[in-house]
C-alpha positions as CSV (number, residue, x, y, z in Angstrom):
1,M,126.6,5.4,-44.6
2,T,122.9,6.3,-44.9
3,L,120.8,7.4,-42.0
4,L,119.0,4.1,-41.9
5,E,122.2,2.2,-41.9
6,L,123.5,4.4,-39.0
7,I,120.4,3.8,-37.0
8,E,120.6,0.0,-37.5
9,A,124.2,0.0,-36.4
10,Q,123.4,2.0,-33.3
11,A,120.5,-0.3,-32.5
12,A,122.9,-3.2,-32.7
13,R,125.2,-1.5,-30.2
14,L,122.3,-0.8,-27.8
15,T,121.1,-4.5,-28.1
16,E,124.6,-5.8,-27.5
17,A,125.0,-3.5,-24.4
18,G,121.8,-4.8,-22.9
19,V,120.3,-1.4,-22.2
20,S,116.7,-1.2,-20.9
21,F,113.9,0.7,-22.6
22,G,110.5,2.0,-21.4
23,H,111.1,5.8,-21.2
24,G,109.6,6.7,-24.6
25,T,110.6,3.7,-26.6
26,T,110.2,0.0,-26.2
27,N,113.0,-1.4,-28.5
28,A,116.5,-0.8,-29.7
29,F,115.6,0.4,-33.2
30,D,113.2,3.1,-32.0
31,E,115.7,4.3,-29.3
32,A,118.5,4.4,-31.9
33,A,116.3,6.4,-34.3
34,W,115.4,8.9,-31.6
35,L,119.1,9.4,-30.6
36,C,120.3,9.6,-34.2
37,L,117.6,12.1,-35.4
38,W,118.1,14.2,-32.3
39,A,121.9,14.3,-32.7
40,L,121.6,15.2,-36.3
41,D,119.1,18.0,-35.6
42,L,116.4,16.3,-37.7
43,P,112.7,16.1,-36.7
44,L,111.8,13.0,-34.8
45,D,109.1,12.1,-37.3
46,A,111.4,12.6,-40.3
47,L,113.0,9.1,-40.6
48,D,111.1,8.1,-43.7
49,A,112.0,11.4,-45.5
50,H,115.7,11.1,-44.7
51,A,116.4,7.4,-44.4
52,D,118.4,7.1,-47.6
53,E,120.4,10.3,-47.1
54,A,124.1,10.0,-46.5
55,V,125.4,11.0,-43.0
56,D,128.9,12.6,-43.1
57,D,131.7,11.6,-40.7
58,A,131.0,14.5,-38.3
59,G,127.4,13.5,-38.0
60,R,128.2,9.9,-37.5
61,E,130.7,10.7,-34.8
62,K,128.2,12.9,-33.0
63,V,125.6,10.1,-33.1
64,E,128.1,7.4,-31.9
65,A,129.2,9.6,-29.0
66,L,125.6,10.1,-27.9
67,V,124.9,6.4,-28.1
68,E,128.1,5.7,-26.1
69,Q,126.9,8.1,-23.4
70,R,123.5,6.3,-23.4
71,I,125.3,2.9,-22.9
72,A,127.8,4.1,-20.4
73,S,125.5,6.2,-18.2
74,R,122.4,3.9,-18.4
75,K,120.4,7.1,-18.2
76,P,117.1,7.3,-20.1
77,A,117.6,8.9,-23.5
78,A,115.2,11.7,-22.4
79,Y,117.8,12.8,-19.8
80,L,120.4,13.0,-22.5
81,T,118.3,14.9,-25.0
82,R,116.5,17.0,-22.3
83,E,113.2,16.3,-24.1
84,A,110.4,13.8,-24.0
85,W,107.2,13.6,-26.0
86,L,103.7,12.7,-24.9
87,Q,100.9,12.5,-27.5
88,G,103.0,14.5,-30.0
89,V,103.6,17.3,-27.4
90,P,107.3,18.1,-26.5
91,F,108.3,18.5,-22.8
92,Y,111.5,19.5,-21.2
93,V,112.8,17.0,-18.7
94,D,116.0,16.4,-16.7
95,E,117.1,14.3,-13.7
96,R,115.1,16.4,-11.3
97,A,111.8,14.8,-12.5
98,I,110.6,11.4,-13.7
99,V,110.6,10.9,-17.4
100,P,106.9,11.5,-18.5
101,R,105.2,8.3,-19.9
102,S,101.8,8.2,-18.2
103,F,99.0,6.3,-20.0
104,I,96.7,9.0,-18.7
105,A,98.0,11.1,-21.5
106,E,96.4,8.7,-24.0
107,L,93.0,9.2,-22.2
108,L,93.3,12.9,-22.4
109,A,94.1,12.8,-26.1
110,D,91.4,10.4,-27.1
111,A,88.7,12.0,-25.0
112,T,88.0,8.9,-22.9
113,I,87.7,10.9,-19.7
114,D,85.3,13.4,-21.3
115,A,82.3,11.0,-20.9
116,W,82.7,11.3,-17.1
117,L,82.8,15.1,-17.1
118,S,80.1,17.7,-17.6
119,D,79.7,21.4,-18.6
120,Q,80.2,22.1,-14.9
121,T,83.8,20.8,-15.0
122,S,86.0,23.8,-14.4
123,R,88.7,22.8,-11.9
124,V,91.3,20.0,-12.5
125,L,94.1,18.8,-10.3
126,D,97.2,17.0,-11.5
127,L,98.6,15.3,-8.4
128,C,102.2,14.1,-8.4
129,T,102.7,16.3,-11.5
130,G,106.4,15.7,-12.0
131,N,107.5,17.7,-15.0
132,G,104.0,19.0,-15.4
133,S,103.2,17.1,-18.6
134,L,99.7,15.9,-17.6
135,A,98.8,19.3,-16.3
136,V,99.8,20.9,-19.6
137,L,97.9,18.2,-21.6
138,A,94.8,18.7,-19.5
139,A,94.9,22.4,-20.1
140,M,95.3,21.8,-23.8
141,A,92.4,19.2,-23.9
142,W,89.9,21.5,-22.1
143,P,90.5,25.1,-22.9
144,D,87.9,26.3,-20.3
145,V,89.4,24.7,-17.2
146,T,92.0,25.8,-14.8
147,V,94.6,23.2,-13.6
148,D,96.4,23.0,-10.2
149,A,99.5,20.8,-10.3
150,I,100.9,19.5,-7.1
151,D,104.2,17.7,-6.3
152,L,106.2,17.1,-3.1
153,S,109.5,17.8,-5.0
154,A,110.4,21.4,-5.4
155,D,113.0,20.2,-8.0
156,A,110.3,18.5,-10.1
157,L,108.1,21.7,-9.9
158,A,111.1,23.7,-11.2
159,V,111.0,21.5,-14.3
160,A,107.2,21.7,-14.5
161,A,107.5,25.5,-14.5
162,I,109.7,25.3,-17.6
163,N,107.0,23.3,-19.4
164,V,104.1,25.6,-18.3
165,E,106.0,28.5,-19.6
166,R,107.1,26.7,-22.8
167,H,103.4,26.0,-23.7
168,Q,102.3,29.5,-22.5
169,L,99.8,28.2,-20.0
170,G,100.9,30.2,-16.9
171,D,97.5,31.9,-16.7
172,R,95.7,28.5,-16.4
173,V,98.1,26.1,-14.7
174,R,99.2,26.8,-11.1
175,L,102.0,24.9,-9.5
176,L,101.7,24.0,-5.8
177,Q,104.4,22.3,-3.6
178,G,103.5,20.0,-0.8
179,D,102.8,16.5,0.4
180,G,99.8,14.7,-1.2
181,L,96.6,16.8,-1.1
182,E,97.8,19.1,1.6
183,P,98.4,22.1,-0.7
184,A,95.1,21.5,-2.6
185,Q,92.9,24.6,-2.7
186,G,89.2,24.1,-2.8
187,A,87.3,21.2,-4.4
188,Y,88.1,19.8,-7.9
189,D,85.9,18.3,-10.6
190,L,88.6,16.0,-11.8
191,I,91.8,14.7,-10.2
192,L,94.5,13.1,-12.3
193,C,97.2,11.2,-10.5
194,N,100.2,9.1,-11.6
195,P,101.6,8.5,-8.1
196,P,104.6,6.5,-6.8
197,Y,103.2,2.9,-7.0
198,V,106.1,0.5,-7.6
199,N,106.1,-2.2,-4.9
200,S,109.3,-2.9,-2.9
201,A,110.2,-6.2,-4.7
202,S,109.8,-4.5,-8.1
203,M,111.9,-1.5,-7.0
204,A,114.7,-3.9,-6.0
205,A,114.7,-5.4,-9.5
206,L,114.5,-2.2,-11.5
207,P,117.1,-1.7,-14.3
208,D,119.6,1.1,-14.0
209,E,117.6,3.4,-16.3
210,Y,114.8,3.5,-13.8
211,R,117.2,4.0,-10.9
212,A,118.4,7.1,-12.7
213,E,115.0,8.7,-11.9
214,P,114.0,10.2,-8.6
215,E,113.1,7.3,-6.3
216,L,110.5,9.6,-4.7
217,A,108.4,9.4,-7.9
218,L,108.5,5.6,-8.1
219,A,108.6,3.8,-4.7
220,G,105.2,3.0,-3.3
221,G,106.1,0.8,-0.3
222,A,105.8,-2.9,0.3
223,D,102.7,-3.4,-1.9
224,G,103.0,-0.1,-3.9
225,M,99.9,1.3,-2.2
226,D,101.3,3.6,0.5
227,F,100.6,6.9,-1.3
228,I,97.3,5.6,-2.7
229,R,95.9,4.7,0.7
230,R,96.4,8.3,1.8
231,L,95.0,9.7,-1.4
232,L,91.8,7.7,-1.3
233,A,91.2,8.7,2.3
234,D,91.8,12.4,1.6
235,A,90.4,12.8,-1.9
236,P,86.6,13.1,-1.2
237,A,87.2,16.2,0.9
238,R,88.9,17.8,-2.1
239,M,86.3,16.7,-4.8
240,S,83.1,18.3,-5.9
241,A,79.9,16.3,-5.6
242,H,80.2,14.7,-9.1
243,A,84.0,14.6,-9.4
244,V,86.1,11.7,-10.6
245,L,89.6,10.5,-9.8
246,V,91.7,9.0,-12.6
247,L,94.5,7.0,-11.1
248,E,97.4,5.2,-12.8
249,I,98.8,2.2,-11.0
250,G,101.0,0.5,-13.6
251,N,101.3,-3.3,-13.1
252,E,99.9,-3.2,-9.5
253,R,96.2,-4.1,-10.1
254,A,96.4,-7.2,-8.0
255,F,97.8,-5.2,-5.1
256,F,95.2,-2.4,-5.6
257,E,92.3,-4.8,-5.6
258,A,93.7,-6.6,-2.5
259,A,94.1,-3.3,-0.7
260,F,90.7,-1.9,-1.6
261,P,88.3,-4.8,-2.3
262,Q,85.3,-2.7,-1.3
263,L,85.9,0.1,-3.9
264,E,84.0,0.1,-7.1
265,A,86.3,1.3,-9.9
266,A,86.1,1.5,-13.7
267,W,89.2,0.2,-15.5
268,L,90.1,2.3,-18.6
269,E,91.5,0.9,-21.8
270,T,94.9,2.1,-22.8
271,S,97.6,0.9,-25.3
272,A,98.8,-1.3,-22.4
273,G,95.5,-2.9,-21.8
274,E,92.9,-2.4,-19.0
275,D,95.1,-2.9,-15.9
276,Q,97.1,0.3,-15.9
277,V,94.6,3.1,-15.2
278,L,91.3,3.2,-13.2
279,L,88.6,5.8,-12.6
280,V,86.6,6.1,-9.4
281,T,83.9,8.6,-8.6
282,R,83.6,10.6,-5.4
283,E,80.3,8.8,-4.8
284,A,82.1,5.4,-5.0
285,L,84.8,6.6,-2.6
286,V,82.3,7.7,0.0
287,A,80.3,4.5,-0.4
288,A,83.4,2.5,0.3
289,G,84.0,4.5,3.5
290,F,86.6,7.0,2.3
291,G,86.5,10.6,3.4
292,A,82.9,10.4,4.7
293,E,83.2,13.9,6.1
294,G,82.2,15.3,2.7
295,A,83.6,17.8,0.2
296,S,85.1,21.0,1.3
297,A,84.6,24.4,-0.4
């Protein structure tokens, strides 16, 4: 059996089992390819080079056992491989943190956010950092900035610490534990935030793969806006005069616009369209009545 034939067979198993995707892949073939390549100790971008190579019985059995684990556990593949990739960068992940998949990573990689920054930009905050992937990517994108990364979960921060060390960014990425912006230190020029935003009805309908993740990182209340209401109220006091907030809200744009009709926001294009991520300036937040007390030093 060739590698390609093995992948196709495992993709059929995943399809028949009715597993759900969305944690790094969107379909059965890509998920099967990921699991097969990982189990066989092949680079994840090496399918074309190895597609026609024969896989021995030991390798096939190893792959089949991993796919069986994926089907039986309904855990995202990243929890089984202990690795996830964003924009070509590998990150450690386990059940203590949500599987990283933020569309903000695309905006960091393609420099979309750069147009809103200046040569004065020096302090970045990654709020709800999870496994630390956005904090790491921000530090990579802008070598002259320092990044604070905040999460309520001490478990998630333990995972983030692994990734900060893995990418040798301990001198520029600082991990802070606490609720919302409470641990924030000083004013930031840019805040990145992929918060819990899933509304209650959607939470109730989530597939098992998403329920394997920490609920704390997903559930956003009845309309998904509970955390975001607090964030917008508190953010101006933690932003420099010309700072911007980049906020991911998934499929909740209708709820966001209903909750904050007075707020002027710019919607940013990602591979999922223009409804997933928005950008709002400190000026716009203040104009809409948020945090009128002003920025703190």
